[in-house]
C-alpha positions in Angstrom: 87.0 90.1 141.1 88.3 92.9 138.9 87.0 93.4 135.3 89.9 91.5 133.7 89.3 88.4 135.9 85.5 88.7 135.4 85.9 88.6 131.6 88.2 85.6 131.9 85.7 83.8 134.1 82.9 84.7 131.7 84.8 83.3 128.7 85.6 80.1 130.7 81.9 79.6 131.4 81.0 80.2 127.8 83.6 77.8 126.7 82.1 75.0 128.8 78.8 75.5 126.9 80.4 76.0 123.5 83.7 74.1 123.4 84.5 74.6 119.7 84.6 77.4 117.2 81.9 75.7 115.3 79.6 75.6 118.4 80.2 79.2 119.2 79.6 80.4 115.6 76.3 78.4 115.4 75.1 80.0 118.6 75.9 83.5 117.3 73.9 82.8 114.2 71.0 81.4 116.3 70.9 84.4 118.7 71.2 86.9 115.8 68.1 85.2 114.2 66.2 85.4 117.5 67.0 89.2 117.8 65.6 89.8 114.4 62.2 88.4 115.3 59.2 90.6 116.2 58.9 91.6 119.9 56.6 89.3 121.9 53.3 90.7 123.1 53.0 92.0 126.7 49.7 92.4 128.5 49.2 94.7 131.5 46.2 94.4 133.8 45.5 96.0 137.1 43.2 96.0 140.2 41.5 92.6 139.5 40.1 92.5 143.1 39.0 88.9 143.0 36.9 89.1 139.8 37.8 85.6 138.7 35.3 85.0 135.9 36.0 88.2 134.0 39.7 87.7 134.5 39.5 84.1 133.3 37.6 85.1 130.2 40.1 87.9 129.3 42.9 85.3 129.8 41.1 83.0 127.4 40.4 85.6 124.7 43.8 87.2 125.3 42.1 90.7 125.5 40.6 90.2 122.1 43.8 89.0 120.3 42.4 85.6 119.6 39.2 87.1 118.2 41.3 89.4 116.1 43.2 86.4 114.6 39.9 84.6 113.9 38.6 87.7 112.1 41.8 87.9 110.0 41.7 84.2 109.0 38.0 83.6 108.6 36.4 87.0 108.1 35.6 86.2 104.5 34.8 82.5 104.8 32.7 82.3 108.0 29.5 84.1 108.9 29.6 86.3 112.1 27.7 83.6 113.9 30.2 80.9 112.9 33.1 83.1 114.0 31.4 83.7 117.4 30.9 79.9 117.7 34.5 79.2 116.8 36.0 81.9 119.0 34.0 80.6 122.0 35.3 77.1 121.1 38.9 78.3 121.3 38.1 80.0 124.7 36.2 77.0 126.3 36.9 73.9 124.2 35.9 71.3 126.9 32.5 73.0 127.5 31.7 73.2 123.8 32.7 69.6 123.2 30.6 68.5 126.1 27.6 70.4 124.5 28.2 68.7 121.2 28.4 65.2 122.8 25.2 65.9 124.7 23.4 66.3 121.3 24.3 62.7 120.5 25.8 63.6 117.1 28.7 61.9 115.4 31.6 64.3 116.0 34.3 62.7 113.8 33.9 65.1 110.9 33.4 68.1 113.2 36.6 67.3 115.1 38.6 67.2 111.8 37.2 70.6 110.7 38.0 72.2 114.1 41.5 70.7 114.1 42.2 72.2 110.7 41.0 75.6 111.9 42.9 75.5 115.2 46.1 74.6 113.4 45.7 77.7 111.2 45.2 79.9 114.3 48.1 78.3 116.1 50.4 78.8 113.0 49.4 82.5 113.0 50.2 83.3 116.6 53.4 81.2 116.5 54.7 83.1 113.4 56.7 85.7 115.4 58.7 83.2 117.4 61.5 80.8 116.7 60.5 77.2 116.1 62.5 76.2 119.2 60.6 78.6 121.4 57.3 77.5 120.0 58.2 73.8 120.6 59.0 74.6 124.2 55.7 76.3 124.6 53.7 73.3 123.4 52.1 70.6 125.7 54.6 67.8 126.0 52.3 65.0 124.9 51.6 66.6 121.6 54.6 68.9 121.0 56.1 66.9 118.1 52.9 66.5 116.1 51.8 70.2 116.6 55.2 71.4 115.7 55.0 69.4 112.4 51.5 70.6 111.6 52.1 74.3 112.1 55.3 74.2 110.1 54.0 72.2 107.2 54.3 73.5 103.6 50.7 74.3 102.6 51.6 74.4 98.9 52.5 70.7 99.1 49.2 68.9 98.2 50.5 65.4 99.2 51.6 66.7 102.6 48.1 68.3 103.0 46.6 64.8 102.6 49.2 63.3 104.9 48.2 65.7 107.7 44.5 65.1 107.1 45.3 61.4 107.8 47.0 62.5 111.0 43.8 64.2 112.1 41.8 61.1 111.2 44.1 59.0 113.3 43.8 61.3 116.2 40.0 61.1 116.0 40.0 57.3 115.6 42.2 56.9 118.7 39.8 59.0 120.8 42.5 61.6 121.3 40.7 64.5 119.6 39.4 66.2 122.7 42.8 66.1 124.4 44.6 67.3 121.3 42.1 70.1 120.8 42.6 71.3 124.4 46.4 71.1 123.9 46.1 73.2 120.8 43.9 75.9 122.4 46.3 76.1 125.3 49.2 76.6 123.0 47.3 79.3 121.1 46.7 81.2 124.3 50.2 80.8 125.5 51.7 82.1 122.2 49.2 85.0 121.9 50.5 86.6 125.1 54.2 86.4 125.8 54.3 88.1 129.2 51.5 89.1 131.6 52.0 92.0 134.1 49.5 92.4 136.9 49.8 95.9 138.3 48.6 95.2 141.8 45.5 94.4 143.8 44.5 90.8 143.1 42.9 90.6 146.5 39.7 91.9 148.2 36.1 92.8 147.2 35.5 90.0 144.6 34.9 86.4 145.5 37.8 84.5 144.1 41.3 86.1 144.2 42.5 82.6 145.1 41.4 81.2 141.8 43.0 84.2 140.0 46.3 83.4 141.8 46.0 79.7 140.8 45.9 80.9 137.1 48.9 83.2 137.6 50.9 80.5 139.3 50.3 78.3 136.4 51.0 81.0 133.8 54.2 80.6 131.7 55.3 84.2 132.3 53.4 86.4 134.8 54.7 89.0 137.3 52.9 91.2 139.8 53.6 94.6 141.2 52.2 94.6 144.8 49.1 96.7 145.5 48.0 97.9 148.9 45.4 95.2 149.1 48.0 92.5 148.2 50.4 93.8 150.9 47.6 93.5 153.5 47.3 89.8 152.7 51.1 89.4 152.6 51.2 90.9 156.1 48.3 88.8 157.3 50.1 85.6 156.2 53.2 86.7 158.1 51.2 87.2 161.3 50.8 91.0 161.5 47.6 91.3 163.6 46.6 94.6 162.1 46.8 93.1 158.6 44.9 90.0 159.7 42.0 92.2 160.9 42.2 94.5 157.9 41.8 91.5 155.6 39.0 90.1 157.7 37.1 93.4 157.9 37.1 93.7 154.0 36.2 90.1 153.5 33.3 90.3 155.9 32.2 93.6 154.4 31.9 91.9 151.0 30.5 88.6 152.2 33.6 86.6 151.2 33.4 84.1 154.1 33.7 81.2 151.6 37.0 82.6 150.4 38.4 82.6 153.9 37.0 79.3 155.1 36.9 77.1 152.0 39.5 78.9 149.8 42.2 79.4 152.4 41.1 77.3 155.3 40.9 80.2 157.7 38.8 79.1 160.7 36.3 81.8 161.8 34.7 79.5 164.5 36.2 81.2 167.5 35.5 84.7 166.0 31.9 83.8 165.3 31.3 82.4 168.8 33.0 85.4 170.4 31.0 87.9 168.4 27.7 86.2 169.0 28.3 86.3 172.8 29.7 89.8 173.1 28.7 92.1 170.2 25.4 93.5 169.2 24.1 93.4 165.6 24.8 96.9 164.2 23.4 98.1 160.9 26.6 100.0 160.2 28.6 96.8 160.0 26.2 94.8 157.8 27.9 93.4 154.7 27.4 95.2 151.4 27.1 91.8 149.8 25.3 89.1 151.7 27.1 85.9 152.6 25.6 82.5 151.9 27.5 81.1 154.9 26.1 83.3 157.7 23.2 85.7 158.3 23.9 89.4 157.7 23.3 90.0 161.4 26.0 87.4 162.4 28.4 88.9 159.8 27.8 92.3 161.2 28.6 91.1 164.7 31.9 89.6 163.5 32.8 92.7 161.6 32.2 94.9 164.6 34.3 92.6 166.8 37.0 92.6 164.2 36.9 96.4 163.9 37.5 96.9 167.6 40.5 94.5 167.5 41.8 96.2 164.3 41.8 99.6 166.1 43.7 98.2 169.0 46.2 96.4 166.7 46.8 99.5 164.7 47.2 101.6 167.8 49.8 99.2 169.2 51.9 99.6 166.0 51.6 103.4 166.0 52.5 103.5 169.7 55.8 101.5 169.2 56.6 103.3 165.9 56.6 107.1 166.6 58.8 107.5 163.5 55.7 106.7 161.4 54.2 110.1 162.4 50.7 108.5 162.8 50.0 109.4 166.4 46.9 111.3 165.3 45.5 108.0 164.0 45.7 106.3 167.4 42.0 107.1 167.8 41.0 104.9 170.7 43.2 107.0 172.9 41.5 110.2 171.7 37.9 109.3 172.5 36.2 110.8 175.5 34.0 107.8 176.4 31.8 109.9 178.7 31.2 112.7 176.3 31.0 110.5 173.2 33.5 112.7 171.3 36.8 112.1 169.5 39.8 114.4 169.0 40.5 114.6 165.2 43.4 116.9 164.0 43.0 118.9 167.2 39.2 119.3 166.8 36.7 117.7 169.1 34.1 115.9 167.0 30.9 114.2 168.2 30.5 110.5 167.5 27.2 109.1 166.3 27.5 106.3 168.8 29.9 105.4 171.6 29.5 101.7 172.0 33.0 100.5 172.4 32.0 97.7 174.7 35.3 95.8 174.5 37.5 98.9 175.1 38.8 99.8 178.5 38.9 103.6 178.7 42.0 103.4 180.9 43.9 101.0 178.6 42.1 101.4 175.3 44.8 99.5 173.2 44.8 96.3 175.3 42.9 93.3 174.1 40.5 91.6 176.5 41.5 88.0 177.3 38.7 86.7 175.0 40.0 89.0 172.2 43.6 87.9 172.7 42.5 84.3 172.3 40.6 85.1 169.1 43.5 87.2 167.7 46.0 84.4 168.4 43.9 81.8 166.7 43.3 84.0 163.6 47.0 84.8 163.2 47.9 81.2 163.4 45.3 80.3 160.9 46.6 82.9 158.4 50.2 81.9 159.0 49.6 78.2 158.5 47.3 78.3 155.5 48.9 76.0 152.9 47.2 77.5 149.9 47.8 81.1 151.0 51.5 80.1 151.6 51.8 79.0 148.0 50.2 82.2 146.7 52.3 84.5 148.9 55.4 82.6 147.8 54.4 83.4 144.2 54.0 87.0 145.0 57.6 87.2 146.3 59.1 85.0 143.6 57.4 86.9 140.7 56.4 90.1 142.4 58.0 93.4 143.6 57.1 96.9 144.6 57.9 98.0 141.0 59.3 96.6 137.8 61.1 98.0 134.8 60.4 96.2 131.6 61.3 97.3 128.1 61.5 101.0 129.1 58.2 100.9 131.0 58.2 101.6 134.7 55.4 99.6 136.3 54.0 100.2 139.8 50.6 100.1 141.5 50.3 103.2 143.6 52.5 106.3 143.4 55.7 108.1 144.0 54.8 110.0 147.2 55.1 113.8 146.7 54.9 117.0 148.8 52.5 119.7 147.7 55.3 121.5 145.7 56.0 118.3 143.7 59.2 117.4 145.5 59.6 113.8 146.6 58.2 113.1 150.1 60.7 111.7 152.5 60.1 108.8 154.9 62.9 107.5 157.2 65.5 109.2 155.0 64.2 107.6 151.8 62.4 109.2 148.9 61.6 108.6 145.2 63.2 105.5 143.9 65.1 105.0 147.1 61.7 104.7 149.0 60.4 102.2 146.5 63.6 100.1 146.9 63.4 100.4 150.7 59.8 99.2 150.6 60.7 96.2 148.5 63.7 95.3 150.6 61.9 95.7 153.9 59.0 93.5 152.9 61.4 90.9 151.8 63.3 91.1 155.1 60.0 90.4 156.9 59.3 87.4 154.7 62.8 86.0 155.0 62.5 86.1 158.8 59.0 84.5 158.5 60.3 81.6 156.4 62.9 80.9 159.2 60.1 80.8 161.8 61.3 84.1 163.2 59.7 87.6 163.4 61.3 90.8 162.2 58.9 93.1 164.1 60.2 96.3 162.6 59.9 95.1 159.0 56.5 93.4 159.8 55.1 96.7 161.2 56.3 98.4 158.0 54.3 96.0 155.9 51.2 97.3 157.7 52.4 100.9 157.1 52.5 100.2 153.4 48.8 99.4 153.6 47.7 102.8 154.9 50.7 105.0 155.8 50.8 108.6 154.5 54.2 108.1 152.8 53.4 104.6 151.5 54.0 104.3 147.7 51.3 101.7 147.7 48.6 103.8 149.4 48.8 107.3 148.0 46.4 109.1 150.4 46.7 111.2 153.5 44.8 108.8 155.7 42.3 105.9 155.8 39.1 107.2 157.3 37.2 103.9 158.0 36.6 104.9 161.6 35.2 108.3 160.6 32.9 106.8 158.0 31.5 104.4 160.6 31.3 106.7 163.7 31.1 110.3 162.5 28.1 111.6 160.5 29.9 114.8 159.2 30.9 113.8 155.6 33.8 116.3 155.7 35.6 113.9 158.1 35.3 111.1 155.6 37.5 112.6 152.9 40.7 110.7 152.0 42.8 113.3 150.3 45.0 112.0 147.5 48.7 112.5 147.5 49.8 115.4 145.3 51.3 112.8 142.9 47.8 112.4 141.4 47.9 116.1 140.3 51.5 116.0 139.0 51.1 112.8 137.1 49.3 114.7 134.4 52.5 116.7 133.7 54.9 115.3 131.1 58.0 116.9 132.6 57.2 115.3 136.0 56.8 111.9 134.5 60.0 112.2 132.5 61.8 113.2 135.8 60.5 110.1 137.5 61.5 107.9 134.6 64.9 109.4 134.5 65.4 108.8 138.3 64.6 105.2 137.7 67.2 105.0 134.9 64.8 105.2 132.0 65.0 107.7 129.3 63.7 107.9 125.7 60.9 108.9 123.5 59.0 105.6 124.0 59.4 105.2 127.8 56.2 105.2 130.0 54.9 104.8 133.5 52.2 102.1 133.8 50.0 102.8 136.9 47.1 101.3 138.7 45.3 101.9 142.0 43.0 104.9 141.1 40.0 104.0 138.9 39.6 106.1 135.8 36.1 107.5 135.4 35.7 107.0 131.7 32.0 107.7 131.9 32.8 111.2 133.0 35.2 111.7 130.1 38.4 111.0 132.1 41.3 109.6 130.0 43.6 106.9 131.2 46.4 108.4 129.1 48.1 111.1 131.1 51.0 113.5 130.5 50.9 113.3 126.7 51.2 109.6 126.8 54.0 109.3 129.3 51.8 107.7 131.9 48.9 105.3 131.5 46.5 104.4 134.3 45.0 101.0 133.7 42.7 100.8 136.7 39.3 100.9 134.8 37.2 99.4 137.6 37.6 95.7 137.0 35.8 95.0 140.2 31.9 95.0 140.0 31.8 97.5 142.8 33.4 100.1 140.6 31.5 99.6 137.3 29.0 102.3 138.1 31.8 104.7 139.0 34.0 104.1 135.9 31.4 103.2 133.3 33.6 100.2 132.2 34.9 97.0 133.6 38.6 97.4 133.4 41.5 98.0 131.0 44.1 95.9 129.3 47.2 97.6 128.0 48.7 95.7 125.1 52.3 96.3 124.1 53.2 94.4 120.9 55.8 94.8 118.1 53.7 97.6 116.5 53.3 99.7 119.7 50.8 100.4 122.4 47.0 100.0 122.5 44.5 100.2 125.3 41.4 97.9 125.5 38.5 99.3 127.6 36.3 96.3 128.6 32.6 96.3 129.0 31.1 94.4 132.0 31.2 90.7 131.8 28.2 88.6 132.9 29.5 85.1 133.5 31.5 82.3 131.9 28.2 80.3 131.8 26.4 83.0 129.8 29.5 83.5 127.5 29.4 79.8 126.6 25.6 79.6 126.3 25.2 82.7 124.1 28.6 82.4 122.3 29.3 85.9 123.6 32.5 87.8 124.3 33.6 90.7 126.3 33.1 93.7 124.1 36.2 96.0 124.2 36.9 99.5 122.8 40.4 99.6 121.5 42.5 102.7 121.4 45.8 102.7 119.6 47.7 105.5 121.1 51.3 104.9 120.1 52.6 103.3 116.9 56.2 102.7 116.2 57.7 103.9 113.0 59.6 100.6 112.7 58.3 97.3 114.0 59.8 96.4 117.3 62.1 93.4 117.3 63.5 91.2 120.1 66.8 93.2 119.7 64.8 96.3 121.0 63.8 94.6 124.3 65.5 93.9 127.6 65.9 90.3 126.4 67.5 91.5 123.2 70.1 93.5 125.2 71.0 90.4 127.2 71.3 88.4 124.0 73.5 91.1 122.4 75.8 90.9 125.4 76.0 87.2 125.0 76.7 87.6 121.3 79.6 89.9 122.1 81.0 87.3 124.5 80.7 84.6 122.0 82.4 86.7 119.4 85.3 87.1 121.8 85.4 83.4 122.4 85.2 82.7 118.7 88.1 85.1 118.1 90.1 83.3 120.7 89.4 79.9 119.1 90.5 81.3 115.7 93.7 82.8 117.1 94.5 79.5 118.8 93.9 77.7 115.5 96.1 80.1 113.6 98.9 79.7 116.2 98.5 75.9 116.2 97.9 75.7 119.9 95.1 74.1 121.9 92.6 76.5 123.6 93.3 77.0 127.3 89.9 78.5 128.2 87.6 76.1 130.0 90.4 73.9 131.3 
């Protein structure tokens, strides 16, 4: 279809929706009004690593935005204790109501006071949106009433009394609790317009499944895949190396409940096999004990999994010489008599040579018992209904990278050579490599959904987990084997890609942005993956503000290293600010003590003029629609002037 035919078809489609000049003009006015509104608030979070309770609380307090509104509205009329109480009520309304009921008090007057306050907060967070958008954001059962309440004229005394009567009716009909929950949900939804998760929902923490349940239910969330996410994606599609990678990490952090209860992954065969064939080895003990098994039993399973992982990885490397990973096919490089391994051409002594399930003549071959365990585990991952839903979300709302409102968002890196040039892999580099990664993972998933296997694409999914040129990995190699079997700490180093030196350079970041089609004073790279050591004085703001690293150690395992418990980047109509969060105890303690996550806020970019919808990607799309509507309106007017009926749309 040439450009002329395309424009004609576009006008025809518009004419079907707006069949008269009056309808087209009304929509132009409506879209113009929308474009003049303030830009919606975007939140960026990264490296959640299964820390559900902290994530849930930040979702509830909207990274401090709700507390900020409470302070604005009630800073002069409530004590600090009352504001703490009310903010916690907004975050956890059902829990606070349950507490109040347990006291046996008459809650009628209390309900009415809270409803008045919640309406004020809801009106404030809704003020930057059109009434139509707000109405669509409201819970269906109460949408009309809430819409009326937040758009009432407060100067009208009679109307004030009228709405007080509405609150009384809600209480008398025993609908106060449901109405309050609906209001708090609306407040949270309106406070954050879009949520970007910059990778690594999975691993280490206990409940990535619960985090994903929240993201699936979120009105506007997207995810840029992290290396830990890609391992779970590969495991669900049946890649054995990814299955064993996920199992090894889950066993290491004692997350058996996540596997068995969360995702229905049966570990029975693995457990029986490990008990019968593997010794309890202190090197494989979990760093966090599991309630489901003894540490010794978990260690046996981990060790069994590790041997199978080495074989599965070796098989991929053997059939993919183009990966250039022959040096990591380590089971083939062990002298089982000497107890040494060949690393980068150097013979290195092992601290133990106990590879009881490895045949020195065919080191990459599974034993019959291992093959049975591997097949059962792969099937279990492939047929997990809950995991299937979560992986589907990660494809429908996820990608290797995303461009949003002049921000380039990705988890890992753009792989570089030592001189700062783009590293090439299979003929792809820079943006092309990112696109290739995204397309190849989707090709693997497309085959999987058809009940087929695209082995080449599926092997590449594993490569993204730990390959030298992977934009999700960003290191020279993964040294799990060395850390377990070699005492020399020099062998444990995982050298970062040169990207992590060059990303401090403004010119480099501007080059990357330009190569992705982004230019301008207010463009940025938003990055995760490598924890920022704030306690050592490291800043998350790199390259004079062109790149922001928002991995602040959300996972408890990183708190000591970073000195904080994660970052949230907030991009609203005024500019950019970064929230550094202190460690969060638990939701139970937050409710009990009426406490919040304390956050240090840094405003590091303020716009001269407040951003409007017209300045966003959505605004550009609306502007194009307005131009089309103006063309349609002009056509209608010319037809009217000529006294002929419009032909468009027929």
